N, C-alpha and C positions, 0 to 999 in steps of 0.2 A: 580422762575420757577413755572409754573402752574401745576395743577394736571394732566392735559392731557399729558403734556410733560413727567412728572414722569412716568406715566403709559406706555408711548411709550418706554422710556429707559428701564423700567423694563421688558417689554415684549420682547425687543430685547435681553436683557441679558439672560432671561430664555430660549429663543430659542437657543442661542449660547451654553448655558450650557448643555442643553439636547442633542444638536446635537453632542457635544463632549463626553458627558457622556456614551452614549450607545456604540459607537465605542471603547472607553477606557475600558468599562467593558468587551466587547467581546475580546479585545486584552489581557487583564489580564487573562480572563478565558482560552484562548488558551494557554497562557504561562504556567499557572498552570497545565493545562492538559498535555502539553508536558513534564513539569518537572516531573509529576507523572509517566508518561510512561517511561521516562528515568530512574527514580529511581527504578521502578518495573523491568525494563530490567536488571539493574545493580544487583538488588537483585537476580534475577533468575540465572544470570551468576555466582554470588558468591556462591549461594547454590549448583550449579553443581560442582564448584571447591571444596567445602567443602565435598561433598559426595565421591569425587574421591580419590583414593589412590595416594598420591603425595609424594614429597620430605619430607613433614612434617608429613605425616601419613603413617605408615608402613603397616597397614591393615585397612580395611574399617570401622570397628566399634571401632577403637582405638580413645580415646579422645585426643584432642590437647588442652593443657592449655597454654595460652599465657599471658605474662606480658608486658605491655607497659612502657618502661623505657628508653627513648632516651639517657640518660646520665648514663648508667649503669656502666661505668668505672670511674666515678668521685671520688669514694672513700670516700663519706660522709656517714652520718647516714642513709639517705634514701636508699643508696645502701646496707648497712648492713641489712636493713629490707628486701630488695629484695632477697638477697642470703639466709637469714634465712627462708624466706617464701618458696622459692624453695626447700630448704633442707627438710623442714617439709612436704611439699606436696609429694615429692619423696619418703619419708619414708612410707607414708600412701597409696598413689596412684601410685605405682611403675610401673604399666602397661601403664600409659599415656605417651604421648610425650610432652616435655616441650620446649616452644619457648620464646625467649626474643627479643622484637623489640628494636633495639638500633640504634643510629645515630653515634656511634663510629667507623667510617669507617677506621680510621688510625691504627687500631689494629685488630688482628685475634680473633676468639672466644676462642682459646686456651690461648692467652695472657690475655684476660679478666678474664677467670677462674683462671689463675695463680695469677693475681693481687688480685682477691678476697681472695685467700688463703693467700697471703703475707700480705695483709692489715688487714684482719678480722679473719684469721685462720679458714676459712669456706671451707670445701671441700664437693662438692655435691656427692650424692650417685650414680646418673645416669647422662649420658650426657645431655647437653642442646644444642638446635639448636638456632642459632642467625639469625635473619632477619635484615639485615643492611639497614637502611633507608638513602636516599640521600637528603631528604629535611628538615633535622633538623634545618638548618639555619632559617626556617620559624618561629621557636619558640624562637629565640634569642631576648632578650630584646633590644639589641643594634639596631635591625632592625626597631624598632618603638620608636623613641624619644618622640612622642606624642601618646596619646591613647594606651599606652603600653598594658594594660590588654586586650583590645579588639583585638589589633593586634596579640598578642601571642595566644589568644584563636582561632581566625580565622585561624591563621597559623597551629595550632594543628589539625584543621579539615582536612586540606590538607595532613598533615603528617599522620594522622590516616587513611585517604583514601589510601595512599601509603602502609601503613602497612596491611590494610585489603585486598588489592588487591594481595599482595604478599603471604599472608597466612591467611586463614579463620579458626579461631579456634572454638572449642566448648565452651570453657570457656575463658573469657577475663577479665583480672584484670589490671586496671590502678593503678600503684604503684608510680606515680610521680605527680599526681594532675592535669592531663589534662582532665577535666570533659567533655569538648566539644567533645571528641572522643566516649563517652559512647553511645549516640544515634546511631552513625554509626554502631557500632558492634552489638547493640541490634536489630535495625530495618533492616539494610541492610544485616548483616552477620548472623542474627538469633542466636546470641550467648547469653549464660547466662553471665551476666555482674556484676563484682564486682569492688570496688575501695577502696584503702587505702589512706586516706587523711592525709597528714602531716600538711598542712596549707591551709586554704580556700583561693581561689584566691581573693575573696573579703569578708570582714567581716563587721559585724555591727559596730565594733570599727572604721574601716576605714570610714564608713559613718558618724559616730559621729565626727570624726576629721575634715572632710570637712564641716559638718553642723555647727560646732562651730568655723570654720575658724581658726583652730590651725595649726601652722606650723609643719612640720615633714619631714622625709626623702622621703615620698611619697606624700607630699602636699607642693608644692613650695611656698615661701614667697610672690611672686608677685600675686599668686592666693588668698592667705589668706587676702591680703590687698585690694582686689577688690571684692566688694559684688556681682557684676554681674557675674564675672568669677567663684566665689564660688558657686553660684546658678546653673550655667551651669554644673559645674563639679558634683554637687550633683545630678542633674537630670541624667547625664551620669552614675553615680555610681548606682543610683536606678534602671535604666533600665538594666544595666549590671547584677546587683544582681538578678533581676527578671529572666533573661535568664539563668544565672548560676544556679539558683534554679531549673528551668525546666529541664536542661540537667542532673543535678545531680540526679534528682528524677528518672532517667531511671535505676539506679543501682538496682540490685536484692539484693546485699549485700553491706553494707557500713561499713568500719572499720575506726576509727579515733584514733589518737595517744595520746589524752589527754582529760580531762574534758572540757578544754577551747575550743578545736576544736569541741568537741561534741556539746556544746551549740550553736556554730555558725552554724554548719552544720544542726542541727535540725531546727534552725530558718530559714535557707535559702532553704534547700532541702526538708523539711517536710517528712523525712524518719524514723519516730519514730519506725516503726514496724521491720525494718531490719538494724538498726544501733547499733553498739556496740564499746566500747573502747577496743583497742588492743594496749597495751603499746609497744613501739619499743624495740627490744632486745638490751640491753646494756651489754657490756662485763665486768660485775661486778666481775666475777670470777678471772679475770686477776689481779685485784687490791687487792684481799683479802689476798695475801701473804705479803703485806706491814705491818710491825709490828705497833701496836698501842701504842708505847711508847710515852712519852711526848716529844714534839719537842723543838725548840729553846726557849730561854727566850723571854719575850715580846718585849724587845728593839732590838732584833736581828731576829725577826720573818720574815718568807717569806709569802707574800700574792700572791696567784696565780690566774690569770684569764685565762679561757679556752674558746676560741671562734674565729671563722674566723673574719678577719678584714673587716667587712661589716658595713655600717652605722647604721643599726638597733641594732647592739650589743652595741652601745653607750659607746665606750671606753673612750671618753673624760670625761664622768661622773666618771669613775673609777679613772682617773688621778687626777681630781679636788678634789674628796673625799679623795684620798690618800694624796694629798698635804695638805689638811686641817688637816688630822690626824697627819702628821709630824709636822705641825705648833703647834698644841695643845700639842703634846708630848714634843716638844723642850723646853717648859717652865720648865719641870722637869729635863730632861737630854737629850743630843743630841742622838736621836735614829739612829740605823743602819738598820732600816726596809727596806725591798726590795719588790717592786711590780714587779712580772714577768708576762708579757703579752704573752701568748702562743696562737698562731693561725696560720691559713693558709692564704697565699696570692695567689689568683687565677689569677690575671691579673695586668695590669699597674694601673688601678683605685685603687686596694687594696694597691699597693705599694705607690702610692701617698697619700693614707689615712694614712699609717704608718708614712710617712715623716711628715705629718701634726701633728700627735700625738707626734712625737719626738720634734717638734717645740713647742708644747704646754707644754711639760715637761720642756723645756728650759725656756719658758716664766714664768713658775711657780717656777723655780729654783729647780726642783726635778730630773733632768736628771741623777744624780749620784745614785739615789735610785730606778730608773725604768729601767728594762731590757726588750728588745723585743726578743722573741724566735720564729722565723718564719719558718714554714714548717720543724719542727724538727722531727727526727725519734721517733718511739713509745717508745723505751726504755729510751730515754732522757726525753720524756714527763712524763713517769712514775716516773723517778727519781725526777723530780721537784715536782710532787704531793706527793711523799713520804716524802719530806722535808718541805712541806708547812704547815703552821698552819691554814691559812684562805683561803677558796676558794671564789672567787668574781665573781658575775654575775650581769649585769645591764640592760639587754634587757627588754624593756617594752613589755608585752604580748608575751613572748616567748611561742611558741605553745607547746613545751614539755621541752627540756633542757637536752640532753644527757650529755653535759659537766658538768652539775650540779650533775647528778647521779654519774659520774665518780669521781668527787671530793669527794663526800660523801663516795663512796666505798673505796677510797684511804685513808680515815681517816682525811680529813680536816674538820674544822668547817665552814659550808657553810653559806654565806651571799648572798642571791639572791634577785631579784626584786620582790616586793610585787604584782605580777600579773601573769596571764597566768598559764602555767603548773607548774612552781616552787611553786606557791602559792596554787594551787588546788590539785596537785597530788604528788609532790616530797618532798618539805620541810614542811611536815605535821607531827603532833605528831605520834609517834609509841608506841602503847600500853600505851598511855597517857603521854609519855615522849617526851621532846623536841629533835628535830633532826637538828636544824639549826635556822637561823634568816632571816628575810625579811626586806627590806628597800625600800625607793622610792627616796627621795631627797639627794642632796649632803651632807647636814647636817646629815641626818639619817644614811647614810653609814659611815661617819666619826665617829659619836658617837657610832654606833654599833661595828665597828672595835675596837675602844678604849675599849668598854665594854668587848669584847672577850679577848683582850690582858690582861685586868686587872683581869680576872677570875683566880681562883685557878687551878693548873694543874689537880687536881682530877675532878673538875666540867667539864673542857674542855674534859677530857678523857671520861667521861660518855656520853656527847653529841655525841662525835665521835663514840662511841660504838652503841648508839641508831641509828645514821644515817646509819652506815654500816649494821646493822640488817634490817633496813627498806627497803633498796634498793634491797633486794633479789627478790622482786615482779617484778623487771624489768629485770630479767635474761633471757637468751636464752630459757631455759626450759619453763618458764612461757609464753613466747611469743608463742612458738610452740603450747601449749595447747589451748590458747585463739584464736590464728589464725585459727587452724584447726576446732575448734568449730564454729567459725564465718562463714567460707566458706563452711561448710558442705552442705548447701542448694543449692550451685552451682553444686553439683555432684549428686543430687537426680534425 
């Protein structure tokens, strides 16, 4: 092709490009202008609603403090944080109105408060108003079999809009980790915004798992085996992490539940000036009445695991390590050790997971030595902890570990995973003395359990005393002090 023909084709291409460019820019500009006008109009309407005396504001200057907790009746550790936070605020700011955004439409507000008292022994000082949300299904993981993080985050925006439209507060606290709602309440609702982060939606650890093509419960094997798919997923994760950081940085106050979470949030959100650790309130007082006498003999000891039957808890590692322990001890004398797996089953997926764990026990020949205690009452749970010699935990990068704290408060010798909250915050020396043990591999766990069992009763008792004394910093009283100190700037 001659130079003249190339010039002709190039000139035609440039004319076509510029003929489409300017109309495209005009259309994009008009769309942006319309979007800005709509958002400004929504903001004006919301601010008018905020200033009016309404169902949620008894008088004009009364503050409305709202918590975004779509699953407030779930009964987990996150819900305990919610009710303790509300109780602390009501004691200090008793003139305010308190609102909880929830998607639990199948119960009444009175039933939710009764459940909180029954499960956690927490009774609020003043009434709470509930705003019931109809679009909670938009944040269900099952709705998004692919691109789950993005789907749930976008869904939370629409759920947040519903919440904001129904009640415009003065102070907004996201207590469940829906960071994409923060810009809505700050920019459209003109609220002071705080967040309590239990677990970052995406973490640098998740990025490294995908980058290194490691299989995991959130990184399917077919992706790890395909270099192209791994690169695509890594790009997706990096873009999501960037956006997650931008929306998180809208917070005026950020509270995190552990040092591990703090490191990730500071890396992603860049909120060094307004971020602090507020350990979740653990009901350690309930377990302090368990006497610290020496428990069973080594060959008859109970090993107890506490944690919901979810994939990240890694129960198979516990069973395999326990089987290896039994195998090693059988060379001396047949042990009657028991592993008690205590946890909650939320749905059919969890039930299927338990059945798979039972099959693993049969395959390893330890079914007679392993018991499953599912959804048991609190008193029964406490009874098992009072009898146990060893507390077992195997989740990699557990963000905190309330079950670990409960085991230590009950007087077990704790053996936790050498990562996350247990490593950085919980199973740490107390006044220079050992409070428990950490492990990673199957062999590590088996060897450490054998080491604990071979200790003298006096040495085990000293470790248990150290552990019990160390967990007082995770009490309800400590939570109230640190929480109120952290949120103070929201009320200035």
